[in-house]
C-alpha positions in Angstrom: 16.6 -194.8 -19.4 15.9 -192.9 -22.6 14.7 -195.1 -25.5 13.7 -194.6 -29.1 9.9 -194.1 -29.2 9.8 -196.0 -32.5 11.8 -199.1 -31.8 12.6 -198.8 -28.1 16.4 -199.1 -28.6 18.3 -197.3 -25.8 19.4 -193.8 -26.7 22.5 -192.0 -25.4 21.0 -188.5 -25.3 17.8 -186.7 -26.2 19.2 -185.4 -29.5 20.9 -188.7 -30.4 20.1 -190.6 -33.6 18.7 -194.1 -32.9 21.4 -196.5 -34.0 18.7 -199.1 -34.7 16.1 -197.3 -36.8 17.6 -193.9 -37.5 14.9 -191.9 -35.6 15.9 -188.6 -34.2 13.8 -186.0 -32.3 13.4 -182.5 -33.7 13.2 -179.0 -32.2 9.8 -177.3 -32.4 9.3 -173.8 -31.1 12.3 -174.2 -28.9 11.2 -177.5 -27.3 12.5 -181.0 -28.0 9.9 -182.7 -30.1 9.6 -186.5 -30.2 6.4 -186.5 -32.3 6.4 -183.2 -34.3 4.2 -184.7 -37.1 1.4 -185.4 -34.6 0.8 -181.7 -34.1 -0.3 -181.5 -37.8 -2.7 -184.4 -37.7 -4.1 -184.6 -34.2 -7.9 -184.0 -34.0 -8.3 -183.9 -30.3 -8.0 -181.1 -27.8 -7.7 -177.8 -29.7 -4.4 -176.0 -29.0 -6.1 -172.6 -28.9 -7.8 -173.7 -25.7 -4.6 -173.4 -23.7 -4.8 -169.7 -23.5 -8.4 -169.9 -22.0 -7.3 -172.5 -19.5 -4.3 -170.5 -18.4 -6.6 -167.5 -17.7 -8.9 -169.3 -15.3 -6.8 -172.0 -13.6 -5.1 -170.0 -10.9 -8.4 -168.8 -9.4 -10.9 -171.5 -10.3 -12.1 -173.8 -7.5 -11.8 -177.0 -9.5 -8.2 -176.5 -10.6 -7.0 -175.4 -7.2 -8.9 -178.2 -5.4 -7.5 -180.8 -7.8 -4.0 -179.5 -7.2 -4.4 -179.9 -3.4 -5.7 -183.4 -3.9 -2.8 -184.4 -6.1 -0.2 -182.9 -3.7 -1.8 -184.8 -0.8 -1.7 -188.1 -2.8 2.0 -187.5 -3.5 2.7 -186.7 0.2 0.9 -189.8 1.4 1.9 -192.4 -1.2 5.3 -191.3 -2.5 6.9 -189.1 0.2 10.4 -189.6 -1.0 10.0 -189.3 -4.8 12.7 -187.5 -6.6 11.4 -187.4 -10.2 8.0 -187.0 -11.8 6.7 -187.1 -15.4 3.4 -185.5 -16.2 2.0 -186.6 -19.5 -0.3 -183.9 -20.9 0.9 -181.1 -18.6 -1.1 -178.5 -20.4 -0.2 -175.0 -19.2 1.9 -176.4 -16.3 -0.6 -175.5 -13.5 -0.4 -178.9 -11.8 3.4 -179.1 -12.2 3.7 -175.6 -10.6 1.8 -176.8 -7.6 4.0 -179.8 -7.3 7.2 -177.7 -7.7 6.0 -175.4 -4.9 5.4 -178.2 -2.5 8.4 -180.4 -3.5 11.3 -178.1 -4.4 14.3 -179.9 -5.8 12.3 -182.7 -7.5 13.1 -183.3 -11.1 9.9 -182.4 -13.0 9.3 -183.3 -16.7 6.1 -182.2 -18.5 5.0 -183.3 -21.9 2.3 -182.1 -24.3 1.3 -182.7 -27.9 1.1 -179.0 -28.7 3.9 -176.5 -27.9 1.1 -173.9 -27.3 0.6 -175.5 -23.9 4.3 -175.8 -23.2 4.8 -172.0 -23.8 2.5 -171.3 -20.8 4.2 -174.1 -18.8 7.6 -172.6 -19.5 6.5 -169.3 -18.0 5.3 -171.0 -14.8 8.2 -173.5 -14.6 11.5 -172.2 -16.1 13.4 -175.0 -14.4 11.3 -177.9 -15.6 12.0 -180.1 -18.6 9.2 -179.5 -21.1 8.9 -181.8 -24.1 6.6 -182.3 -27.0 5.7 -186.0 -27.4 3.1 -188.6 -28.1 1.6 -190.2 -25.0 1.3 -193.5 -26.9 5.0 -193.6 -27.6 7.0 -192.3 -24.6 10.8 -192.3 -24.9 11.4 -193.6 -21.4 12.0 -197.0 -19.7 12.1 -197.1 -15.9 13.0 -193.5 -15.7 10.7 -191.8 -13.1 9.7 -192.4 -9.5 6.2 -191.2 -10.4 4.3 -190.8 -13.7 1.0 -189.0 -13.9 -1.7 -188.0 -16.3 -4.3 -185.6 -15.0 -7.5 -185.5 -17.1 -5.6 -186.7 -20.2 -6.4 -190.3 -21.1 -10.0 -189.6 -21.7 -9.0 -187.6 -24.8 -7.1 -190.5 -26.4 -8.7 -193.4 -28.2 -5.8 -195.7 -27.3 -5.9 -195.1 -23.6 -4.7 -198.6 -22.8 -1.6 -198.0 -24.9 -1.0 -194.8 -23.0 -1.2 -196.6 -19.7 1.2 -199.3 -20.9 3.7 -196.5 -21.8 3.2 -194.9 -18.3 4.0 -198.3 -16.7 7.1 -198.7 -18.8 8.3 -195.1 -17.9 7.9 -195.8 -14.2 10.9 -197.3 -12.3 10.2 -200.6 -10.5 8.8 -199.7 -7.1 7.5 -196.4 -8.3 4.0 -195.2 -8.9 1.4 -193.5 -11.0 -1.4 -190.9 -10.5 -4.4 -190.7 -12.8 -7.4 -188.4 -12.8 -10.3 -188.8 -15.2 -13.9 -187.6 -15.7 -16.3 -190.1 -14.3 -19.8 -191.5 -14.9 -21.1 -192.1 -18.4 -24.5 -190.7 -17.5 -22.8 -187.3 -17.1 -21.8 -187.2 -20.8 -22.9 -183.9 -22.3 -22.0 -181.2 -24.8 -19.2 -180.2 -22.5 -17.5 -183.5 -23.1 -17.9 -183.1 -26.8 -16.5 -179.6 -26.8 -13.5 -180.8 -24.7 -12.9 -183.6 -27.2 -13.4 -186.4 -24.7 -13.5 -189.9 -26.1 -15.2 -191.3 -22.9 -16.1 -190.8 -19.3 -15.0 -193.7 -17.1 -16.6 -196.0 -14.7 -14.4 -196.9 -11.7 -14.4 -200.6 -12.8 -13.3 -199.7 -16.4 -10.5 -197.5 -15.2 -9.2 -199.9 -12.6 -9.3 -202.8 -15.1 -7.3 -200.8 -17.6 -4.7 -199.6 -15.1 -4.3 -203.2 -13.8 -4.0 -204.5 -17.4 -1.1 -202.1 -17.9 0.8 -203.8 -15.1 0.0 -201.5 -12.1 -1.5 -202.4 -8.8 -4.2 -200.1 -7.4 -3.1 -198.5 -4.1 -6.1 -196.2 -3.5 -9.0 -194.8 -5.5 -11.7 -192.2 -4.8 -14.2 -190.0 -6.6 -14.0 -186.3 -6.1 -16.2 -183.4 -7.1 -18.7 -185.4 -5.1 -20.6 -182.8 -3.0 -21.0 -180.8 -6.2 -22.3 -183.6 -8.3 -26.0 -182.4 -8.3 -24.9 -178.9 -9.3 -22.7 -180.4 -12.0 -25.5 -182.5 -13.4 -27.9 -179.5 -13.5 -25.4 -177.2 -15.1 -24.6 -179.7 -17.9 -28.2 -180.3 -18.8 -29.6 -176.8 -18.5 -29.5 -176.4 -22.3 -26.4 -174.2 -22.6 -23.9 -175.5 -25.1 -20.3 -174.5 -24.5 -18.2 -172.7 -27.0 -14.9 -173.7 -28.6 -13.1 -173.1 -25.3 -14.9 -176.3 -24.1 -14.5 -177.1 -20.5 -13.2 -173.7 -19.7 -16.6 -172.3 -20.3 -18.0 -174.3 -17.5 -15.3 -173.1 -15.2 -15.9 -169.3 -15.6 -18.0 -168.6 -12.5 -19.1 -165.6 -10.5 -16.7 -165.0 -7.6 -19.3 -165.8 -4.9 -20.2 -169.1 -6.5 -16.5 -169.9 -7.0 -15.9 -169.3 -3.3 -18.9 -171.5 -2.3 -17.8 -174.3 -4.5 -14.2 -174.0 -3.1 -15.6 -174.4 0.4 -17.5 -177.5 -0.5 -14.4 -179.0 -2.2 -12.4 -178.2 0.9 -14.8 -180.2 3.0 -14.7 -183.0 0.5 -10.9 -183.0 0.5 -10.8 -183.0 4.3 -12.9 -186.2 4.3 -10.5 -187.8 1.8 -7.6 -186.9 4.0 -9.4 -188.6 6.9 -9.8 -191.8 4.9 -13.2 -191.3 3.2 -13.4 -192.8 -0.3 -16.3 -191.2 -2.2 -18.2 -193.7 -4.4 -19.7 -191.0 -6.7 -18.3 -187.8 -8.1 -17.6 -185.9 -11.4 -14.0 -187.1 -11.4 -11.9 -190.0 -10.1 -8.3 -190.1 -8.7 -6.4 -193.4 -8.8 -3.0 -194.0 -7.2 -1.3 -197.1 -8.5 2.1 -198.7 -8.1 4.6 -200.7 -10.2 6.0 -203.8 -8.5 9.7 -204.2 -7.9 9.9 -207.1 -10.3 
């Protein structure tokens, strides 16, 4: 169900004026915009970074490995899902991987900045792409699966975002979350990427449960590469404005080596291994039928 992000009154259509508070979405750069003013005041992830990410995602070991892990989590935990919302879809790289594996599924992607949605529209001409505030989603019980991949660490009000994800999920549906992990890995890379935090497993699980979800499964990833990740972050090189994209520009031989290690790690996860340590964490959660 579509709801007003301001007062949560049901809405008849995406362009409808809320009969309760008078709110109405706008159009921004050709996309429906539920929070256009946020683009003027937001101080987090810089919109100019999307072009840099779009240039490295398709070949980079980390993005490709994360996509495979996400697709596996969907296949295993939500095999019959018919709709998915990705909050913070960026350039649409994850959604494009999901669309390739699950053709015919309704895919909706949201971003604060239309700069990301422009790239996503090129990759996913059939997807619904919307500008909105993750803290005020215009949905109630709408999607089989909701997801936020390396998003909530950018937002101070992460618990508010998780509560909105829970509301947007239909009863019996589920949620996928990935985040950067381990506070001791905090470095200039996190600052350049405008992270608010790196999570512990305990903190993330508690916040997800407090939002109303139940944890289905949880694992670290980027585990075999954790020593290399630690050394690279504290070698004294400070990233530029492109932030995390700087860390992902690697010589092709190194990229292939890291891809091979991530493939071994993913095979172990598929076999049931749950890594206790790693640069990132994936959590699969569910919403009860009640």
